[in-house]
C-alpha positions in Angstrom: 199.2 -40.3 -129.5 197.2 -37.1 -129.9 194.2 -39.0 -131.5 193.3 -41.1 -128.3 193.0 -37.9 -126.3 189.4 -36.9 -125.1 188.8 -33.2 -125.2 186.0 -31.2 -124.0 184.0 -29.5 -126.9 181.9 -26.5 -126.0 178.1 -26.4 -127.0 177.4 -24.9 -130.5 177.2 -21.1 -130.3 173.6 -19.7 -130.9 172.4 -16.8 -132.7 169.3 -14.7 -132.9 170.5 -13.1 -136.3 172.4 -14.7 -139.1 176.0 -14.9 -139.0 178.1 -14.5 -142.2 181.7 -15.9 -142.0 184.6 -15.8 -144.7 186.7 -18.8 -145.0 190.1 -18.0 -146.2 192.0 -21.1 -147.1 195.3 -22.2 -148.9 194.7 -25.3 -151.0 198.5 -25.9 -151.2 198.0 -29.4 -149.9 194.5 -29.5 -151.9 193.1 -32.7 -150.3 193.6 -31.7 -146.8 192.3 -28.2 -147.4 189.3 -29.5 -149.0 188.7 -31.6 -145.7 189.0 -28.6 -143.6 186.8 -26.5 -145.6 184.1 -29.4 -145.4 184.6 -29.4 -141.4 184.1 -25.5 -141.4 181.1 -25.5 -143.7 179.4 -28.1 -141.7 179.9 -26.2 -138.5 178.8 -22.9 -139.9 175.8 -24.4 -141.4 175.0 -26.2 -138.3 174.9 -22.6 -136.6 172.4 -21.4 -139.2 175.1 -19.1 -140.8 176.4 -18.6 -144.3 179.9 -18.3 -145.7 181.8 -17.5 -148.5 185.3 -19.1 -149.6 188.5 -17.5 -150.8 191.5 -19.0 -151.7 195.1 -17.9 -151.1 198.5 -19.1 -152.4 199.7 -20.0 -149.0 199.4 -19.4 -145.3 201.3 -16.3 -145.3 198.8 -14.4 -147.4 195.7 -15.8 -145.1 196.0 -13.0 -142.6 196.4 -10.2 -145.2 193.2 -11.5 -147.2 191.4 -11.3 -143.8 192.6 -7.8 -143.1 191.6 -6.5 -146.4 188.3 -8.3 -146.0 187.7 -6.7 -142.8 188.3 -3.1 -144.4 186.2 -3.9 -147.4 183.5 -6.3 -146.7 180.8 -6.9 -144.0 181.7 -10.5 -142.5 181.0 -11.1 -138.9 184.2 -13.4 -138.6 186.8 -15.4 -140.4 188.1 -18.9 -140.5 191.7 -19.4 -141.5 192.6 -22.7 -143.0 195.7 -24.1 -144.3 198.5 -26.7 -143.6 202.1 -26.2 -143.1 204.2 -29.4 -143.2 207.8 -29.3 -142.0 210.3 -29.4 -144.7 213.9 -29.5 -144.8 214.5 -25.6 -144.3 213.6 -23.2 -141.5 211.0 -21.7 -144.2 208.7 -23.9 -142.0 209.3 -21.9 -138.7 208.8 -18.6 -140.7 205.5 -19.4 -142.2 204.1 -21.0 -138.8 205.4 -18.3 -136.8 204.2 -15.3 -139.0 201.0 -16.3 -140.1 200.0 -17.4 -136.5 201.4 -14.1 -135.2 199.6 -12.0 -137.8 196.1 -13.8 -137.3 196.6 -13.3 -133.4 197.3 -9.5 -134.0 194.2 -9.1 -136.1 192.4 -10.9 -133.4 193.6 -8.6 -130.7 192.3 -5.8 -133.0 188.6 -7.2 -132.4 188.4 -9.5 -135.2 186.6 -12.8 -134.7 189.1 -15.2 -136.3 189.2 -19.3 -135.9 192.8 -20.2 -136.8 192.8 -23.6 -138.4 196.2 -23.4 -140.0 197.8 -26.9 -139.4 201.6 -26.8 -138.3 202.6 -30.5 -138.5 205.6 -32.6 -138.8 204.2 -34.9 -141.7 201.5 -35.4 -144.1 199.9 -38.4 -141.8 199.6 -35.8 -138.9 197.8 -33.3 -141.2 195.5 -36.1 -142.8 194.1 -37.1 -139.3 193.8 -33.5 -138.1 192.0 -32.4 -141.2 189.7 -35.2 -141.5 186.0 -34.1 -140.4 185.4 -37.6 -139.1 188.5 -37.6 -137.0 190.1 -34.4 -135.2 188.1 -32.1 -137.5 190.3 -29.0 -137.1 188.5 -27.1 -139.9 185.2 -27.6 -137.9 187.0 -26.6 -134.6 188.3 -23.4 -136.3 184.7 -22.5 -137.5 183.3 -23.1 -134.0 186.1 -20.9 -132.6 185.2 -18.0 -134.9 181.6 -18.4 -134.2 182.0 -18.4 -130.4 184.1 -15.0 -130.8 181.3 -13.7 -133.1 178.6 -14.7 -130.3 180.9 -13.0 -127.6 181.3 -9.7 -129.8 177.4 -9.6 -130.2 176.8 -10.0 -126.6 179.1 -7.1 -125.5 178.4 -4.8 -128.3 177.5 -4.1 -132.0 179.9 -4.2 -134.8 182.3 -1.5 -135.4 183.0 0.0 -138.9 186.9 0.2 -138.2 189.4 -2.6 -137.3 190.1 -2.5 -133.4 188.3 -1.9 -130.1 188.4 2.0 -130.3 185.4 3.6 -131.9 186.0 5.3 -135.2 185.5 9.1 -135.4 181.9 8.9 -136.8 181.0 6.7 -133.9 182.0 9.1 -131.2 179.4 11.2 -129.4 180.3 14.6 -128.5 178.7 16.3 -125.8 176.2 19.0 -127.1 172.8 20.4 -127.1 169.7 18.6 -128.6 171.0 20.0 -132.2 174.3 19.0 -131.6 176.0 22.2 -130.7 178.7 22.1 -128.4 178.0 23.3 -125.0 180.3 25.2 -122.5 
């Protein structure tokens, strides 16, 4: 039983400037989503951060909402929350794999995302994982996002574009003191 395992929990990330996090949640299973949001909010507030919440119809839309937000807003990090419970068709596999893969690709481009999309066999497993007093996967996803934000702040300032490469306006071209190219 997974609930009997003891796992190491890292100390809470610390910040010298406030952190702004976007929680993107699919409330398809509303009670489960609400518990996960409660856990995420508690973790963000405990770190001194602020947050906003947006809802998406399902887990497949969560990565797209994060990508749109990264291009059009000013969040430091993201928390992806939702729940996919296995059904009778292969749709479960598609939703689990594609949402996870898209979040991972966004993360590899430099976004700070805590993935809290539950992929479970049944409702009972989801309830245990979502409960802030039990496995608290919402809080864990928020903690992951916060640790990634702390790491990105340690290694460099925020970038305007998505990814690790600088945007054209961030590049410095060699030149004289007036910015004229030198030979």
